[in-house]
N, C-alpha and C positions, 0 to 999 in steps of 0.2 A: 265252322261258319254256320252250320245248322243250329248249333247250340246258341250262338249269338242271336240268330233270328228268333228262336223260341223265347229267349229272355226279353227281347224287345216287344214281342207280341204279348207276353204275360204282363209286362209293365204297362202297356197300353190298356189292357183289360182292367187292371187295378185302378188306373187313372180314371177310366170311364166310370167305374163303379163308385169311386169316391167323389166324382163331380169336380175334379181338378183338371184345369186345362193347362196347356203348355205355357200360356201367358202368365197364369198364376205361379207356376214354378219359377219362371224367369224373374217375376217381381219378388218372390221370396228370396231368391239368390241375391238380388241387388240389395235387399234390406240387410241381409247378413253381412255383405261386404261393407255396407255403410257403417254398421255397428263396430265392425273390427277395425275400420280405418281410424287413425289418430285424429283428434279434434284439433282445429287450428288454435295456436297459442298455448296448447297444453304442455309443450316442451317434450324432452325425451322421456321415454318410458323408464320408470324407476322400478327396480326389483328389490324386494326386501327378503333377507335371509335370516333365519334364527340360528345363530351359531352357539354351540355348547362347548364350554371349556373342557379340555381333556382332564380326566381325573389324575391327581398326583400319583407318581409311581409308588408302589409299596416298598417300604424299607426292607433291605435284605438282612437276614440274620436277626440278632437281638437288638432291641432298641435301648439306648442308654437310659437308665432310670434307677429306681430303687428296687432292691430285691424284695421278695415276699416275706411273710411273717416266719416262714420256716427256714429262712436263710438269714445271713447277717444283714442288718439294716444300716450299716455304716459304710459299705463299699459300693461304689458305682460300678456298673458293668456295661460292657458293650465292646466296640472295636478298640484297637490300640490308639492311644492318644499321641498326637504329634508333639514334639518337644524340640526346643532349640538350645537346651542347656549345654554348656561346654563340657560337662562331664559325661556326655552321652558316649557309651562304649569305651570309657577309659579303663586302663589297666587296673587302677585302684578299685573301681567298682567290680571288675571281674574277680579280683581277689576276695572282696567282701562277699560276692555271690558264692564263691567256692566254700567259704567258711559256713555260710548259711546252709548250703547243700549238704555239707558234712553233718550238720546238726539234724537236718531232716532225715538223713539215713540212720541216725542213732535211735535205736528202739526206746531208749530212756526218755526221748523227747517227743514221742508220738502224740502226746496230749496237746502239743503246741503247734502241730503242723497246719491245722486249719482253724478258722475263726470259731468262737463259741457262739452258737445261734440260739435264738429264743426257743426253738423247738427242743433243743437239748437241755438248756438251763433257762427256764422262763424268767427267773428273777435276776439273771446275771447283770443286766444293764442297770438295775436299781442300785448296784454297788460299784460298778465299774463304768467310768465315764469315757475312758479312752482304751477300747479293746485293742489288742495287738497279738499277732501270731507270726510264725515263720513265713507262711505263704504271703502275708501282707507285706512283710519286710522285703521279700524277694520281688514282689510286684512293684514296690517302690523303687527298687534298684533297677529294674528292667523298664517298666512302662514309664515311670516318671523321670527316667534318665539319671538316676542316682541321687544320693544325698549331697547336700552342700558340703558337709564335713563328715569325717569319720566319727566325730563325737556325737552328732545327731543320730547316726546309724546305731552306735552303741547304746544310746539313750532308748531307742525303740526296743533293742534286745532286752535291756533291763526292765522295760515297761511290762514285759511278760511276767517277771517275778513280782513286780509291784501289784499287778492285777490279781495274781494268785493269792497274795497276802490280803488284799482288800476284800476278797470274797470269802476265802476259806478261813480267815482269821477274824472275820467280822464279829462284833459283839452282838449283833442282831441275829435273829433266826434266819437261816437260809435253807433252800430246798435240798441242796447237795453240798455237804461239807466233807472234803477229803484232804486232810493234812498232808498226805503223801504228795499231792500236787505241788505244794510249796517246796518240798525237798527236790522234786523233779525240776522245777523251775530254777532253783538255786544251782543244780547240777548243770542246766543249760547255760546259765550265765558264766559259771566257772569254766566250762569247756570253751565257750566263745572267747573268753579272756585269754585262755591258754593258746588258742589258735592265733589270736592277734599278736601275742608275744612271740610265737614261733615265726610268724611271717612279718614281723615288724620291719626287717630290712627290705623285704620285697615291697611293702607298702610305702616305705620311705623312698625307695627308688622310683616307684610309680607316681608318687605325689610328694613334692618337696615340702609342702606345708603340713604333711602328716606328723603328728606329735603323739608318739606311742604312750608316753607317760600321762599325757592329758586325756587320752582316750580311756586308758585303764584306771586312772585315778591313783596310781601307785608307781614307784620306781620299777624299772625293768631289771631283770636278772642280769648277772654279769655277762653271761653268754649272749643274750639278746642285745645288751648294751654295746658289746664289742662288735657285733654284726652291724648294728646301726651306725657305729662310728666308722667302720670300714666303708660303708656306702657313702657316708658324709665326706670321707676323704677323696673318694672317686668323683663325686659330684661337686663338692665344695672344697676348693684348695685350702681354705682356712679351717676346715673341720666343722664339727657341729657341737652344740652345747649338750648338756645332760638331757634336755627335753627334745633334742633332735633338730633344733633350729640352727641354721648356718651361722658360723662365727664370722663377723665382719673383719676383714683384713685391715689392720691399721694403716693409714696413709704413710707413705715413705717420707721421712723428714728431710728437709733441705739442709745442706751443710751451712753452719753459721760462719760469720766472719771471723770469730775467734779461732775456729778450727782450720782456717786457711794456712798453708805453710808460709813461713816468713821469707821474703825475697832475699836473694843472695846479695852480699855487699859488692860495691864496685871493685873492679880489679880483674875480674874474669877468671881468677884461680881460687875462688873460695875465700878471698880476702887475705891470702898469704902473700906478703910482699916478696919473700925470697923466691917464689916461683914466677914472679912477673919478669 
């Protein structure tokens, strides 16, 4: 209480020194209240807010786009692509992947496991328009959900040999010319064709439209031909043709009128009057 009394006394002293009376303070209070009161007809008080849009979230991992100059410039990279292809995860594509994996493990095919980049061979793309390698073929089998046909898959394998010839047998001057690469690419194609022939029966069982001779561009060996025929007999009752296509079973012929047995003559005993 003593402190409150001292404050009031001090306030009165300051008020007297400033020449401000209690009536002046009351009038000042009324003026402040009048300014704060809403004016008639002004309507409700409106408040304005400055809203800032939230920044977009940062993408996680790598962003889909082109690779740099030191990497291949023809393969997009990023997360796995969604696909609705009907061959997704098919047994046929699994067999084709196994064949490519066996080639990737072969030391004679090491030169074709990864793409040829500009950093390794700067002038490569001046001679090769459609680069191809085993990792790209494997990526097409997995990420793209498989090739439409086994023929298109084999075409990409042979593209590796075609590219090797385009560059290393070019009549123009190239930065790196290694004829041994062509021999290695030929070995890769030969080994792939042998693997297809060994697994022709499995591929036929996995895909009824698989045509081994069309994929290889040559007739099958007798052993592979027999294995494909056995699969055809299990799957197709009519068997298969030389190319592996099912044989259409001919429709059953209806008996003709000429083939109908002749009716027995009247008499009931084969027409023999002595037995009647």
